[in-house]
ROVO-564845 format. One record per atom (N, C-alpha, C): x, y, z. Coordinates in steps of 0.1 Angstrom, whole numbers, plus 5000, padded with zeros to 4 digits. Layout:
<sites>
XYZ/...
</sites>
This chain:
<sites>
676919145675/677619035674/679219055674/679918985682/681318985685/681918905673/682918965667/683718875657/684918805666/685018675662/685918585669/687218585663/688218595671/689718595666/690118475659/690718485647/691118355640/692318305648/692418165647/693618095655/694818115646/696018125653/697218145647/697618035639/696917925640/697217785632/696717815619/695717895616/694917915603/695717985594/696017935582/696618005571/695818125566/696418225561/695618345556/694818285543/693618355542/692718325530/692318165530/692218115541/691517985542/690517985552/689717865552/688717855562/688617705566/687917665576/687817525580/686617485574/686617345570/685417275564/684717205576/683517225578/682517165586/681517085579/681016985587/679716935583/678816935594/677516965593/676616955603/675316865599/674916775608/673916695605/672716725616/671616765613/670516785623/669416705620/668716655631/667516575630/666216645634/665316665624/664016715628/663016625633/661916675639/660916565642/660216515629/659616395631/659216325618/657916395613/657116475620/655816525616/656116665612/657516715609/657716845603/657316845591/656616965586/656216965573/657317015564/657117015551/658117075541/658417205543/657217295546/657517435548/658317455561/658017375572/658917395583/660317365581/660617255573/661917225571/662817335562/661817385552/662517505544/662717615555/661917645565/662317755572/663617735581/663817615586/665017575593/666117595584/666117535573/667017555563/667517695559/666517775557/666617915554/667417995568/667017945578/667618015590/669217975592/669317845589/670817805588/671517865578/671117865564/671617945554/672118075558/671118125564/671318295566/672418315576/672518225586/673618235595/674918225589/675018105582/676418075576/676818185566/675818225557/676318335546/676418475553/675618505564/675718625569/677018655577/677518545584/678818565589/680018525580/679818515569/680918515559/681418365556/680318265559/680718115554/680418095540/680717975536/680317935522/679817795522/678517795517/677817655518/678417565505/678717465509/679217355497/678217255493/677417195502/676417105500/675317095510/674117085505/672917065513/672116945510/672016865517/671216735513/670216685524/669016655520/667916595528/668116445527/668516385539/668416215538/667216165539/666316235543/664816175544/664516145557/663416065559/662916025572/663315885575/664015865585/664715745589/664215715604/664615575608/664315525620/665415585628/665415605640/666515655650/667015515657/668315525661/668815405667/668115385681/667815495686/667215485701/666215625701/665315615709/664215725712/665015845717/664715945708/665316095712/664016185712/664016245724/662716335727/661416285724/661316165728/660016065726/659716055712/660716045702/660516015688/661315905683/660615815676/661515685671/661915725656/661515825649/662015855637/662316005636/663116035625/663416175623/663916205609/663816335605/664116365593/665516435594/666516345586/667816395585/668416505576/669116605580/669516705570/671116715570/671816725560/673316735560/673716855555/674616925561/675117055554/676617035555/677317085544/678817075543/679217235539/679917285547/680317435544/681517465549/682117585544/683417635548/683117765557/683817765570/683417865579/684517875589/684417985597/685218005608/684417935621/685217915632/684517855643/683317915649/683418055647/682318135653/680918105647/681018085635/679718035626/679117915632/679917825633/679417685640/678617705652/679417775662/678617815674/677417875673/677217985664/676118065663/675017965657/675417865646/674417775639/673917685650/674717625658/674417525668/673417615678/673717725682/672917795692/671517815686/671417855673/670117875667/669417745666/670017635663/669517495663/669017455675/669617475686/669317455700/667717505703/667517625698/666417705701/665117675694/665417595683/664317535675/663517415680/662217425681/661417315687/661617185677/661517215665/661417095656/662817005656/663817075660/665217005660/665316915672/665516805670/665716695682/667116675685/668016675674/669416645678/670316715666/671416755668/672316805659/673716775662/674616765652/676116735655/677016815644/678016885648/678916945638/680216885640/680816865630/682216805629/683116885620/684416895624/685416975615/685916865606/685716895594/686216785584/687516815580/688016945578/689316965574/689717105578/691117135579/691617265583/692217335572/692217455570/693017535561/692517495546/691117515543/690817495530/690717615523/691417615510/691317735502/689917765496/689317885501/687917905498/687817925483/688717985476/688518005462/688717885454/689417775458/689617665451/688617555454/687817575463/686917475468/685717485458/685317375451/684217385442/682917355450/681917455445/680517455451/679617355445/678917285452/677917185445/676517215448/676317355450/675017405455/674317505445/673117505443/672317615436/671017635444/670217715438/668817735444/667917605444/668117525434/667317405433/667717305443/668917305448/669517215460/668717265473/668417385474/667817425487/666317375486/665817395474/664317345473/664217195475/665217125471/665216975471/665516945485/666217015492/666616975506/665317005515/664517085511/663317125518/662217005517/662416925507/661216825504/661616695510/660816645519/661216505526/660416395520/660916295515/660216175508/659516115521/658416035518/657815965528/658515825529/658815785541/659515675544/658615535541/659215425542/658415305539/657115275545/657315295559/656015285567/655015375563/655315495560/654215615558/653415555545/654315515535/653715475522/652815345524/653315255533/652615135536/651215165543/651315265552/650015305559/649115375550/649615455541/648715535531/648115435522/648715345517/648315255508/647215155513/647415125526/646415035533/645215125536/645215255537/644115345541/643215365528/643715375517/643015395504/642015295502/642415165497/641415075492/640814965501/641414945512/640914815520/641414685516/641014655505/641514525498/642614535489/643614455489/644614465480/644314375466/643814445457/643414355445/644614295437/645914395438/647314335432/647614195440/647514195452/647914075459/647013965455/645713975454/644613875451/645013835437/645313925428/645513885414/647013815411/647913845421/649213765421/648913625426/648113605437/647713475442/647013405432/646013465425/645413385414/646213335403/647113425398/648213385389/649013255394/649413265405/650413175412/649713045412/648413045419/647912915422/646912875413/646312955405/645312915395/644112935400/643812965412/642612975421/642113125419/640713135418/640113285415/640713375425/640713355439/641013465448/641613405460/642213475467/643013425480/642013355491/642713255496/641713175505/641413275519/640213245522/639713305535/640313235546/640213285558/640713215571/639813075573/640612975572/639812845574/639512825588/638212755591/638012735604/638812615609/639312625621/640112505627/639412375626/639912255624/639512125624/639612075638/638712045644/638511975659/638411835658/639411765663/639011615663/638811575679/637811495678/637611445693/638111315696/638711305707/639311175711/638211085718/638110975714/637010885721/637810805732/637310785743/637810705753/637410575755/
</sites>
């Protein structure tokens, strides 16, 4: 692996602050999310970067279809690095099938590495590997469990005073006489 020359604009003992957001396929398991996170963490730390924050934003609806997917699992990384680290991380993300989109942005130049507070520990990586189910998944799993919603029927009974929810009424047909 070749080392990249620092820019002459960079002050000594400083790094650039980057944020990378990548989107995984919605059917990606927590174990696969952890594998991708471990891979990115390894690249950043192996090449001399410093991770500041990792966050799993959960499963969200995409603005438009990407790689035939309408939803994705969003992951956010904030780290201090040199430009070569960003290129290597993006190269690795490009090779992973579970990653459908990624974007890296330079947040700040010349950040003092020693003075930058770190908001991360081992529990942050574990937390970032778990993806909470979105509202649609919760709704579908709830509907598959019981078939009938007794809570909704109880609410209806409390509201109207009737014992249960009304069934679909037959349409009333009126005949016109000529």
